[in-house]
KOLPA-165111 format. One record per residue: residue in three letters; x, z, y negated of N, C-alpha, C in turn. Coordinates in pm, 1 decimal, padded with zeros to 6 digits. Each point is the difference from the previous one (the first is absolute). Last residue first. Layout:
<tornus>
+-----+----------+----------+----------+----------+----------+----------+----------+----------+----------+
|   r |   n_east |     n_up |  n_north |  ca_east |    ca_up | ca_north |   c_east |     c_up |  c_north |
+-----+----------+----------+----------+----------+----------+----------+----------+----------+----------+
| Ala |        X |        Z |        Y |        X |        Z |        Y |        X |        Z |        Y |
...
+-----+----------+----------+----------+----------+----------+----------+----------+----------+----------+
</tornus>
This chain:
<tornus>
+-----+----------+----------+----------+----------+----------+----------+----------+----------+----------+
|   r |   n_east |     n_up |  n_north |  ca_east |    ca_up | ca_north |   c_east |     c_up |  c_north |
+-----+----------+----------+----------+----------+----------+----------+----------+----------+----------+
| Pro | -08136.7 | -02425.5 | -18096.9 |  00136.0 | -00017.6 |  00083.1 |  00086.2 | -00090.3 | -00039.9 |
| Pro | -00345.9 |  00238.2 | -00346.1 | -00039.9 | -00110.6 |  00110.4 |  00146.3 | -00010.5 |  00042.1 |
| Leu | -00181.7 |  00483.8 | -00179.6 |  00096.8 | -00143.5 | -00041.8 | -00013.4 | -00110.8 |  00107.3 |
| Asp | -00386.1 |  00420.5 | -00089.4 |  00102.5 | -00029.0 |  00051.0 |  00063.3 | -00149.3 | -00065.4 |
| Gly | -00263.5 |  00396.2 | -00248.2 | -00022.6 | -00107.0 |  00099.4 |  00127.5 |  00002.0 |  00096.3 |
| Glu |  00002.8 |  00200.1 | -00485.8 | -00108.3 |  00020.1 |  00057.0 |  00012.3 | -00144.6 |  00114.2 |
| Leu |  00418.8 |  00245.8 | -00331.0 | -00108.0 | -00098.9 |  00067.3 | -00063.7 |  00065.7 |  00105.4 |
| Ile |  00190.5 |  00190.8 | -00455.2 | -00002.7 |  00042.2 |  00116.9 | -00049.5 | -00183.2 |  00046.3 |
| Leu |  00289.2 |  00243.1 | -00466.9 | -00077.0 | -00084.9 |  00065.3 | -00033.3 |  00009.6 |  00170.3 |
| Tyr |  00082.0 |  00386.9 | -00456.3 |  00089.4 | -00090.2 |  00070.5 | -00092.7 | -00125.0 |  00073.8 |
| Ala | -00125.4 |  00320.5 | -00362.3 |  00157.1 |  00032.2 |  00022.3 |  00081.8 | -00103.4 |  00083.7 |
| Lys | -00541.7 |  00108.6 | -00130.4 |  00081.3 | -00065.6 | -00114.2 |  00175.4 |  00059.3 |  00008.2 |
| Asn | -00292.3 |  00058.1 |  00348.3 | -00002.2 |  00118.9 | -00034.0 |  00058.9 | -00032.9 | -00164.9 |
| Arg | -00002.4 | -00411.9 |  00335.7 | -00027.0 |  00127.9 |  00042.2 |  00034.3 |  00107.2 | -00101.6 |
| Leu | -00045.7 | -00591.3 |  00040.9 |  00028.2 |  00103.5 | -00064.7 | -00078.7 |  00145.0 |  00019.9 |
| Thr |  00041.0 | -00503.0 |  00270.3 | -00035.9 |  00081.4 | -00108.2 |  00068.5 |  00128.8 | -00006.0 |
| Ile | -00070.3 | -00460.5 |  00332.0 |  00097.3 |  00078.8 | -00052.6 | -00050.3 |  00025.9 | -00115.6 |
| Thr | -00205.9 | -00205.3 |  00482.0 |  00035.0 |  00032.3 | -00160.7 |  00068.3 |  00071.9 | -00057.1 |
| Pro | -00172.9 | -00380.6 |  00451.0 |  00062.4 |  00127.6 | -00046.8 |  00018.3 |  00024.8 | -00142.3 |
| Ile | -00405.4 | -00214.8 |  00286.7 |  00089.3 | -00058.6 | -00075.3 |  00120.7 |  00106.8 | -00044.8 |
| Gln | -00432.0 | -00008.5 |  00273.8 |  00124.7 |  00011.4 |  00081.7 |  00138.1 | -00048.9 | -00084.6 |
| Gln | -00519.1 |  00029.8 | -00121.1 |  00055.1 | -00139.3 |  00094.9 |  00139.6 | -00006.4 |  00050.5 |
| Ser | -00205.2 |  00371.0 | -00248.9 | -00095.4 | -00043.5 |  00088.8 |  00051.7 | -00119.7 |  00091.8 |
| Arg |  00280.1 |  00142.2 | -00334.2 | -00004.2 |  00091.7 |  00099.4 | -00098.3 | -00060.5 |  00090.4 |
| Leu | -00033.1 | -00145.1 | -00418.2 |  00098.8 | -00101.5 |  00107.7 |  00043.6 |  00075.4 |  00099.0 |
| Lys | -00355.3 |  00166.2 | -00298.1 | -00002.5 | -00102.3 |  00035.3 |  00072.3 | -00074.0 |  00110.4 |
| Lys |  00119.9 |  00413.6 | -00229.4 | -00091.1 |  00016.6 |  00099.1 | -00053.6 | -00163.5 |  00082.7 |
| Arg |  00266.0 |  00000.4 | -00397.1 |  00078.9 |  00048.7 |  00105.9 | -00086.1 |  00013.3 |  00139.6 |
| Leu | -00179.4 | -00115.7 | -00429.7 |  00059.9 | -00079.2 |  00056.8 |  00095.7 |  00005.6 |  00117.9 |
| Thr | -00257.3 |  00349.4 | -00224.3 | -00076.7 | -00113.8 |  00046.4 |  00039.7 | -00083.7 |  00079.9 |
| Ala |  00266.2 |  00292.0 | -00242.6 | -00017.0 |  00053.7 |  00128.5 | -00086.1 | -00113.1 |  00054.2 |
| Asp |  00411.4 | -00064.5 | -00306.8 | -00149.9 | -00022.3 |  00014.5 | -00079.4 |  00054.4 |  00124.3 |
| Asn |  00501.7 | -00062.6 | -00120.7 | -00083.7 |  00117.6 | -00049.8 | -00132.9 |  00010.8 | -00003.7 |
| Thr |  00396.3 | -00349.5 |  00257.0 | -00111.7 |  00050.8 | -00104.6 | -00015.0 |  00119.9 | -00003.1 |
| Ala |  00259.9 | -00393.0 |  00279.3 |  00061.6 |  00095.1 | -00061.9 | -00085.9 |  00031.2 | -00096.9 |
| Val | -00009.4 | -00263.0 |  00468.4 | -00073.6 |  00021.8 | -00154.9 |  00060.7 |  00104.4 | -00029.5 |
| Ile |  00128.8 | -00376.3 |  00418.9 |  00004.0 |  00126.8 | -00071.9 | -00042.2 |  00006.5 | -00122.2 |
| Trp | -00098.0 | -00449.1 |  00300.4 |  00084.4 |  00074.7 | -00120.5 | -00047.3 |  00181.0 |  00001.3 |
| Gly | -00153.5 | -00477.9 |  00280.4 |  00010.3 |  00140.7 |  00072.5 |  00144.3 |  00092.5 | -00105.8 |
| Asn | -00278.8 | -00404.8 | -00088.8 |  00095.7 | -00044.2 |  00017.6 |  00096.7 |  00143.6 |  00059.4 |
| Glu | -00474.0 | -00038.0 | -00062.7 |  00022.3 | -00133.9 |  00020.2 |  00159.0 |  00009.8 |  00030.1 |
| Ile | -00168.5 |  00395.7 | -00137.6 | -00063.1 | -00006.8 |  00092.1 |  00054.4 | -00158.3 |  00051.1 |
| Ala |  00112.0 |  00136.9 | -00417.0 |  00044.8 |  00058.1 |  00090.7 | -00026.6 | -00003.8 |  00122.0 |
| Leu | -00197.4 | -00219.3 | -00341.4 |  00090.9 | -00054.2 |  00022.6 |  00094.4 |  00060.0 |  00126.6 |
| Tyr | -00441.9 |  00176.4 | -00168.5 | -00011.8 | -00156.2 |  00082.3 |  00150.9 | -00045.1 |  00023.5 |
| Phe | -00013.2 |  00372.5 | -00259.3 | -00084.0 |  00016.2 |  00141.8 |  00033.9 | -00112.1 |  00079.6 |
| Ile |  00102.2 | -00024.1 | -00461.4 |  00092.5 |  00075.4 |  00073.8 | -00032.6 | -00026.5 |  00171.4 |
| Ile | -00292.0 | -00150.4 | -00315.7 |  00074.9 | -00079.8 |  00036.8 |  00121.8 |  00034.5 |  00038.5 |
| Asp | -00374.2 |  00295.4 | -00126.9 | -00013.9 | -00096.6 |  00106.6 |  00076.8 | -00097.4 |  00052.3 |
| Asp |  00134.7 |  00271.9 | -00361.2 |  00009.9 |  00075.0 |  00138.6 | -00083.6 | -00086.6 |  00095.5 |
| Val | -00005.2 | -00149.8 | -00439.0 |  00139.4 | -00011.2 |  00062.7 | -00006.7 |  00061.9 |  00105.2 |
| Lys | -00438.0 | -00189.0 | -00289.1 |  00027.3 |  00118.9 |  00104.4 |  00194.3 | -00034.1 |  00071.2 |
| Lys | -00262.3 | -00367.8 | -00237.7 |  00053.3 |  00098.7 | -00069.5 |  00066.1 |  00110.1 |  00067.5 |
| Ser | -00035.1 | -00467.0 |  00262.3 | -00064.6 |  00116.8 | -00030.8 |  00045.4 |  00088.9 | -00135.5 |
| Asn |  00165.7 | -00393.9 |  00257.3 | -00047.9 | -00015.4 | -00109.1 | -00105.2 |  00123.1 | -00071.5 |
| Leu |  00185.7 | -00039.9 |  00445.3 |  00094.4 |  00008.1 | -00089.8 | -00041.0 | -00043.9 | -00122.8 |
| Leu | -00307.3 | -00045.8 |  00303.2 | -00000.9 |  00123.7 | -00012.0 |  00133.9 |  00030.1 | -00069.5 |
| Ala | -00117.3 | -00447.9 |  00067.9 | -00104.3 |  00067.4 | -00084.5 |  00030.1 |  00146.6 | -00021.2 |
| Ser |  00363.6 | -00382.5 |  00143.1 | -00091.9 |  00113.6 |  00061.8 | -00072.6 |  00076.4 | -00087.6 |
| Asp |  00347.0 | -00292.2 | -00141.6 | -00134.2 | -00080.0 |  00059.2 | -00104.8 |  00071.8 |  00042.3 |
| Thr |  00449.7 |  00108.1 | -00168.2 | -00109.9 | -00009.0 | -00058.3 | -00100.7 | -00053.7 | -00004.0 |
| Asp |  00414.6 |  00287.9 |  00268.1 | -00023.9 | -00161.3 |  00010.5 | -00174.1 |  00039.8 | -00077.5 |
| Thr |  00461.5 |  00282.8 | -00163.3 | -00132.8 | -00029.9 |  00164.5 | -00057.9 | -00130.0 | -00054.2 |
| Glu |  00550.5 |  00214.8 | -00079.0 | -00122.5 | -00058.1 | -00044.5 | -00130.5 | -00013.2 |  00078.5 |
| Ile |  00401.1 |  00373.0 | -00063.6 | -00045.3 | -00098.3 |  00086.5 | -00174.8 | -00045.9 | -00031.4 |
| Ile |  00500.5 |  00261.0 | -00197.4 | -00129.6 | -00012.2 | -00011.7 | -00077.5 | -00147.8 |  00093.1 |
| Arg |  00438.9 |  00377.2 |  00081.4 | -00027.5 | -00142.7 |  00000.6 | -00167.6 | -00017.2 | -00042.8 |
| Cys |  00273.4 |  00398.5 | -00188.4 | -00052.2 | -00031.9 |  00113.3 | -00028.6 | -00143.2 |  00014.4 |
| Lys |  00243.4 |  00319.5 | -00370.0 |  00057.6 | -00015.6 |  00157.8 | -00063.0 | -00053.8 |  00111.3 |
| Lys | -00175.5 |  00016.2 | -00441.6 |  00086.7 | -00100.8 |  00004.9 |  00084.1 |  00022.8 |  00134.3 |
| Ala | -00303.0 |  00347.5 | -00115.7 | -00090.0 | -00128.1 |  00072.1 |  00105.2 | -00136.9 |  00015.0 |
| Leu |  00121.1 |  00393.2 | -00255.6 | -00013.4 |  00062.0 |  00109.8 | -00021.2 | -00161.8 |  00099.8 |
| Glu | -00055.7 | -00018.5 | -00481.0 |  00154.7 |  00036.0 |  00060.4 |  00016.6 | -00016.8 |  00123.1 |
| Leu | -00440.2 |  00068.2 | -00170.3 |  00021.6 | -00144.7 |  00006.6 |  00154.9 | -00038.9 |  00040.2 |
| Ala | -00139.8 |  00461.0 | -00043.4 | -00046.1 | -00055.8 |  00122.5 |  00010.2 | -00169.3 | -00012.7 |
| Ile |  00126.3 |  00256.5 | -00397.1 |  00104.9 |  00026.1 |  00149.0 | -00069.1 | -00038.2 |  00098.7 |
| Arg | -00279.5 | -00079.0 | -00374.1 |  00133.9 | -00100.6 | -00020.2 |  00082.3 |  00052.7 |  00113.4 |
| Ala | -00404.5 |  00225.4 | -00031.7 | -00018.3 | -00169.0 |  00064.1 |  00149.7 | -00055.7 | -00006.1 |
| Glu | -00050.8 |  00428.9 | -00202.3 |  00028.6 |  00013.4 |  00184.2 | -00047.8 | -00167.7 |  00046.9 |
| Lys |  00026.1 |  00047.7 | -00480.1 |  00114.7 |  00058.0 |  00077.8 |  00010.4 |  00028.7 |  00106.6 |
| Gln | -00394.4 | -00106.9 | -00195.7 |  00082.7 | -00128.1 | -00020.0 |  00130.5 |  00036.9 |  00048.7 |
| Asn | -00343.5 |  00346.2 |  00028.5 | -00016.4 | -00139.9 |  00099.5 |  00094.9 | -00112.8 | -00008.8 |
| Lys |  00002.0 |  00352.9 | -00340.3 |  00047.1 |  00025.8 |  00086.2 | -00014.7 | -00086.5 |  00104.8 |
| Lys | -00207.1 | -00123.8 | -00393.7 |  00146.4 | -00003.0 |  00011.6 |  00074.4 |  00071.5 |  00131.5 |
| Ser | -00480.5 | -00224.5 |  00047.3 |  00074.9 |  00093.1 | -00102.7 |  00136.2 | -00015.6 |  00006.0 |
| Lys | -00266.7 | -00383.9 |  00206.2 | -00077.1 |  00118.1 | -00011.7 |  00006.4 |  00071.6 | -00101.9 |
| Lys |  00264.4 | -00352.0 |  00190.4 | -00093.1 | -00010.4 | -00131.8 | -00095.9 |  00119.3 | -00009.5 |
| Gly |  00278.0 | -00021.1 |  00406.6 |  00087.6 | -00010.7 | -00114.0 | -00074.4 |  00002.7 | -00138.8 |
| Phe | -00236.9 | -00121.8 |  00383.9 |  00019.0 |  00136.8 |  00033.1 |  00096.5 |  00023.2 | -00122.0 |
| Ala | -00050.7 | -00435.8 |  00055.7 | -00119.9 |  00051.8 | -00004.7 |  00008.2 |  00146.1 | -00054.9 |
| Asp |  00375.1 | -00194.6 |  00254.4 | -00008.2 | -00068.7 | -00133.5 | -00121.1 |  00066.4 | -00137.0 |
| Leu |  00021.1 |  00092.6 |  00504.3 |  00084.3 |  00072.0 | -00052.5 | -00002.0 | -00024.9 | -00182.2 |
| Glu | -00266.6 | -00274.7 |  00323.9 | -00065.9 |  00133.5 | -00034.8 |  00136.7 |  00090.8 | -00100.6 |
| Asn |  00157.6 | -00388.2 |  00114.7 | -00146.8 | -00059.0 | -00088.3 | -00044.5 |  00164.0 | -00021.9 |
| Ile |  00304.2 | -00025.7 |  00367.8 |  00058.1 | -00015.5 | -00124.8 | -00086.8 | -00018.0 | -00121.2 |
| Ile | -00164.6 | -00015.8 |  00437.8 |  00040.6 |  00122.7 | -00055.6 |  00072.6 |  00025.5 | -00096.7 |
| His | -00160.4 | -00440.2 |  00145.4 | -00113.5 |  00092.9 | -00044.9 |  00036.3 |  00160.1 | -00032.7 |
| Pro |  00347.9 | -00314.4 |  00187.2 | -00046.6 | -00012.9 | -00149.5 | -00114.8 |  00056.9 | -00052.9 |
| Leu |  00270.4 |  00239.5 |  00419.1 | -00070.5 | -00119.4 | -00017.0 | -00033.2 | -00035.9 | -00104.2 |
| Thr |  00340.5 |  00229.8 |  00320.1 | -00120.4 |  00041.1 | -00112.9 | -00015.4 | -00113.5 | -00026.3 |
| Ile |  00389.3 |  00232.1 |  00400.7 | -00082.3 | -00104.7 | -00088.3 | -00125.1 |  00071.2 | -00070.8 |
| Leu |  00489.9 |  00089.7 |  00306.2 | -00106.2 |  00043.0 | -00123.0 | -00039.2 | -00082.7 | -00038.2 |
| Asp |  00237.7 |  00034.4 |  00489.0 | -00009.0 | -00070.2 | -00117.3 | -00083.2 |  00040.2 | -00092.3 |
| Tyr |  00306.9 |  00177.2 |  00467.4 | -00128.1 | -00013.3 | -00087.3 |  00024.1 | -00073.2 | -00127.0 |
| Lys |  00260.8 |  00208.8 |  00502.3 |  00006.0 | -00072.7 | -00123.7 | -00158.7 | -00048.5 | -00055.3 |
| Gln |  00091.7 |  00465.2 |  00279.7 | -00010.9 | -00133.9 |  00045.7 |  00040.3 | -00075.7 | -00167.3 |
| Asn | -00162.8 |  00468.5 |  00054.8 |  00116.8 | -00008.9 |  00047.2 |  00050.0 | -00130.5 |  00060.1 |
| Ile | -00337.2 |  00285.6 | -00364.5 |  00008.8 | -00150.9 |  00037.4 |  00153.7 |  00014.9 |  00053.8 |
| Leu | -00120.1 |  00355.0 | -00272.5 | -00101.2 |  00014.4 |  00106.2 |  00001.3 | -00136.2 |  00095.9 |
| Arg |  00362.3 |  00104.0 | -00359.8 | -00047.5 |  00123.6 |  00131.2 | -00092.1 | -00019.7 |  00075.6 |
| Asp |  00033.8 | -00379.0 | -00325.4 |  00096.5 |  00044.2 |  00079.4 |  00011.3 |  00118.6 |  00090.1 |
| Ile | -00308.4 | -00011.3 | -00326.0 | -00036.3 | -00091.8 |  00095.1 |  00109.3 | -00018.6 |  00118.7 |
| Glu |  00071.5 |  00304.5 | -00361.0 | -00110.6 |  00047.1 |  00079.3 | -00034.6 | -00113.0 |  00091.0 |
| Gln |  00289.6 | -00168.6 | -00352.6 |  00094.3 |  00130.0 |  00082.6 | -00104.7 |  00075.7 |  00106.1 |
| Phe | -00199.4 | -00288.1 | -00309.1 |  00075.3 | -00052.1 |  00105.7 |  00081.8 |  00034.7 |  00067.1 |
| Ile | -00305.4 |  00195.5 | -00289.1 | -00069.5 | -00041.2 |  00062.8 |  00131.0 | -00079.0 |  00085.8 |
| Asp |  00044.2 |  00438.5 | -00272.4 |  00071.7 | -00101.3 | -00005.7 | -00060.6 | -00092.3 |  00125.3 |
| Val | -00241.2 |  00369.7 | -00373.5 |  00064.6 | -00053.3 |  00155.0 |  00078.2 | -00109.6 | -00007.7 |
| Arg | -00264.3 |  00201.4 | -00380.3 |  00198.3 |  00017.0 | -00008.2 |  00005.9 | -00009.6 |  00176.9 |
| Phe | -00461.3 | -00074.0 | -00203.8 |  00044.4 |  00149.3 |  00069.9 |  00132.1 |  00010.1 |  00018.9 |
| Gln | -00187.8 | -00346.6 | -00285.3 | -00090.3 |  00095.5 |  00019.3 |  00016.8 |  00140.8 |  00042.3 |
| Ala |  00297.2 | -00402.0 |  00018.4 | -00033.8 |  00037.9 | -00192.3 | -00109.1 |  00087.8 |  00005.7 |
| Pro |  00084.4 | -00158.7 |  00442.3 |  00124.0 |  00075.2 | -00024.3 | -00001.0 |  00003.5 | -00160.9 |
| Ile | -00405.2 | -00191.2 |  00214.5 |  00056.2 |  00127.7 |  00082.3 |  00120.3 |  00045.2 | -00076.5 |
| Leu | -00227.7 | -00418.4 | -00060.5 | -00000.1 |  00061.2 | -00112.6 |  00041.1 |  00166.2 |  00063.6 |
| Leu | -00031.4 | -00359.5 |  00311.2 |  00069.0 | -00056.9 | -00093.5 |  00031.2 |  00126.6 | -00126.7 |
| Phe | -00343.7 |  00024.7 |  00276.3 |  00085.0 |  00061.4 |  00092.3 |  00157.5 | -00067.0 | -00106.1 |
| Asn | -00452.0 | -00136.0 | -00122.1 |  00023.7 |  00129.9 | -00029.9 |  00142.7 |  00098.5 |  00092.0 |
| Thr | -00106.6 | -00515.9 |  00055.7 | -00001.5 |  00071.2 | -00157.1 |  00024.4 |  00136.9 | -00030.7 |
| Asp |  00134.9 | -00198.3 |  00499.0 | -00077.4 | -00027.2 | -00073.5 | -00014.2 |  00085.0 | -00150.0 |
| Leu |  00326.9 | -00217.5 |  00381.0 | -00033.3 |  00119.4 | -00072.6 | -00099.2 | -00059.1 | -00099.1 |
| Leu |  00166.2 | -00167.7 |  00543.5 | -00059.5 | -00012.2 | -00134.8 | -00032.3 |  00127.2 | -00106.2 |
| Ile |  00342.8 | -00128.1 |  00441.0 | -00072.5 |  00080.2 | -00043.7 | -00091.8 | -00089.6 | -00170.0 |
| Gln |  00214.0 | -00184.2 |  00480.2 | -00036.9 | -00011.9 | -00116.9 | -00078.8 |  00145.7 | -00057.6 |
| Leu |  00399.0 | -00162.0 |  00413.0 | -00152.4 |  00083.9 | -00010.1 |  00003.7 | -00021.8 | -00170.7 |
| Asn |  00321.6 | -00335.4 |  00216.4 | -00037.1 |  00097.8 | -00003.0 | -00118.8 |  00066.7 | -00039.1 |
| Asn |  00033.5 | -00455.5 |  00069.6 |  00089.0 |  00069.2 |  00142.6 | -00005.1 |  00107.0 | -00043.1 |
| Phe | -00357.1 | -00388.5 | -00193.4 |  00153.0 |  00092.0 | -00017.5 |  00018.6 |  00092.7 |  00098.5 |
| Ala | -00324.1 | -00493.8 | -00169.3 |  00015.2 |  00130.5 |  00095.1 |  00144.6 |  00084.7 | -00020.4 |
| Arg | -00367.3 | -00239.7 | -00367.0 |  00128.5 | -00011.1 |  00078.6 |  00013.0 |  00073.5 |  00098.3 |
| Met | -00466.2 | -00161.5 | -00172.2 |  00103.6 |  00099.3 | -00009.6 |  00111.0 | -00033.7 |  00061.7 |
+-----+----------+----------+----------+----------+----------+----------+----------+----------+----------+
</tornus>
């Protein structure tokens, strides 16, 4: 993995769907929460999940299209495909592993993933009251 100078915030599939589903500007909200330089990142696995999500129904297709447009504002991080874990079909496992390995902040609404990340002191960003984002945990210095 490449080294970065700024904080890295990984946007998960369900997080990228927030603007289409709840009309919350995730980028403005992240700016409100994070008072230092950061980069928004995502994974090819997440792009693939959004593509698959969009094929389920007309409503999902519209939401996925919006989320994929938002994902274009992120740097897509290619992962090491030699690792057995990274070949896992569970994207949450991949996110968990990479967040720990790289010290990334994870933006997700997945309660199970958030709990696992928080148990490892990985900061998370999540939607609260379907209206605004919150940061759980402490940012690295």
